[in-house]
N, C-alpha and C positions, 0 to 999 in steps of 0.2 A: 692497591692494585685497581686499575681502571677497567671496567667491563666495556667491551667494544660494541655490545648490542643489548639493548633493553627490551627487545621484542618478547612479549609474553605469548605463549602458544595457547590461545583460547580454543574452545570447541569450534567456534566459527572460523578461526584462522586455520585450524587443523583441517576442517572440511574444505576450505579454500585451497590449501596445499594439495590435498588429494585430488581435487577437481582439475588441477593444473599439472598433474602427473599422468603418465600413461595409465589408463584404467585397467583393472583386473579383467581378464577374459572370463567367460562364463564358468569354465571349470575351476579356475582359481577362486572366483566368488563363491561358488557352491561349496568348495572345500573349506573356506574361511567360515562360512555360515554353519556348515555341518559340525565343524570343530567346536564352535561356541554352543551349538544346540545340544550336542551329545556328550561333550566333555567340559561342561561349564566350570568345574573346579580346577581344571588344568589348562584351560584355553589361553591363559596368560603366557604359557610357554611358546605359543605360536609367534613367529616373527611378525612384527608390526606390518600393517598393510602396505605402508610406503616402502618397506624394505624389499618387497617383491620386485617392483620395477627397478629399484636401485641395484639389487643383485644382478638382475638381467642386464642392466646397463654396464656394470663392471665386467661381466662375463664377455659381452660383446666388445667392450673397450680393450680388454686384454687378449681377445681372441682365444680364450681358454678352450682346450680340447680335453684336458684331463683335470677333473674337479674332484675334491674330497670334501664331504660334509660330515662334520662331527656333531651329531645331535639332529635327528630328523623329525621327531614328533609325528605330526599327521601329514607331513610332506609338502607344505606350502612353499618353503624356501627351495627345496629340491625341484619342485615343479617349475618355479620361476627361473631357476638357473638352467634346467634341462631344456626349456623352451627356447632359451637364448643361445645355447651352444650348437655347434655344427652337428649335422645328422650322424656323423661318424664319431662324435665325441663320447666320452664315458664319465659318468658321475658316480663315484662310490659313496653311498650313503651309510653312515654308521649309526646304529641305534640298538637298544636292548629290548624294545617292546614290539612284539608281534601285533598286539591289540591296536596300539596307536598308529603304527605304520601301515596297518591294513587300510586305513582311510586314504593314505597316500598312494598305495598300490592301485586302488580303484581310480583315483584321480589321474594318475600317470597313464593308465590305460585309456581313459576317456580322452586325454589330451594327445595321445599318440606318441608319447615319449618314454614309455616303459622300457623300450629297448636301449635307451641311453642311460638308464639308472640301474646300478648294481647294489641292491640293498643287502647289507651284511648285518645280521642280527647276532651280536656278540659284544662284549666289552670293547669300546672303541680303541683302547690302548693295544689290545690284542690284535685288532684288525690293522692298525697303523704299523705295528711292529712286524707284521707279516708281509708288509709291502716291500718292494725293492728299496734298498738303502740309498741308491743313487738319485740325484735330482730328476724328477719326472712329473711333478704336480705343477700345473699352471695356476690353479686357483683353489683356495680352501675357505670354507665357511665354518667357523667355530661357534657353536651355540649349544653347549651341553652342560653337564654338571660342573659347577664353578670350581670345586675343590681340585679338579684335575686339569684345569686350564693350562698350567705351566707344563705339566707332563705331556699334554697334547701338543703344545707349542714345540716342545723339544723333539717330539717325533716328527712334526710337520716340517719345521724349518730346514733340516738337512735334505729333505726330499723335495723341496721347492726348486723349480727351475729359476735361473737368473731372470729377474724381472717378474717372477711369480708373485701373486698377491694372496695374503691371508686377511680375511675379514673377520674380526672378533666381535661378538655381540655382547650386550649387557655390561659394558665396561664402566658404566656409571652406577649400576646396580641400585636403581631407584633413589639415587642421590646419597646412598649410605657410604660410598667410598670417601666422602668428604668428612665423615665422622672420625674424630681422633681415636675413639675406642671401638671401632668397627669390629664385629665378631662374625664368625661363621662364614657364609658365602661372601658377604661383603668384604671381610678381611682377606679372603682368598683372591678376590678380584683386585683389591688394592695391591696385593703382592704381585699378581699377574701384571698389572699396569706398570709397576716399577720394573719388573723383569723385562717387559717388552721395550720400554723406553730406553733401557740400558743395553739392549742387545745390538752389538756392532754389525751383525749380519744383515740387519733389516733397517729400512727407513720406515718410520711409523708416524701416523698422525691420528690423534683421538678426536672424534667428532661428537657433537651433541645431537645425533640422530636417534630418535626414539629413546631407548634406555642406554644410549651410548654405543658408539661403533668405532672400532680402531681399524684403520687400513694400514697394512704393512707390506712393503715391497722388498723382495730379496735383492740384495746388492750384487 
């Protein structure tokens, strides 16, 4: 198999990429820095810095007005999407931690988008299953516990509008999905990737953005 690109992402090249993407606004920057300062052991759960502008771009591209986020952590991704959606849009954010999402609530208030975000503290499967069964979601971002990715997918797909997009994070799982004997979360992501690529309801493409990102569009 021939690789089409030999570019290695060095620290210098990563910084160059960030410099040529839309910069984070002051509230986003403060939230990123606060997350790393106060939750250093868990900060790796935060979406990568370049994913904020990308999510905002995708929300604007799709014209999404109804967004669902599965896995919110400290709220960086929700903030990025809420800033990009129309003022009358609604983002339902699913998480189980009051502690971590408290940082997000503060940032959303500072950014003036708190009225666009409905944070629901409960197991995400319960939140998803309580939603209307008919298609009504324009955009979804999946970045939660890897063992439930397929279950989340199966709740989201029937509820996606035609042309709606699901963005799934960590689909390369630190490179471990390529291991023949992957275990734990890596094995769950391998199974999820196979499930997504075989799903006839969606058109999907897996990209090497950050820790791997799959974009899927409802047919």
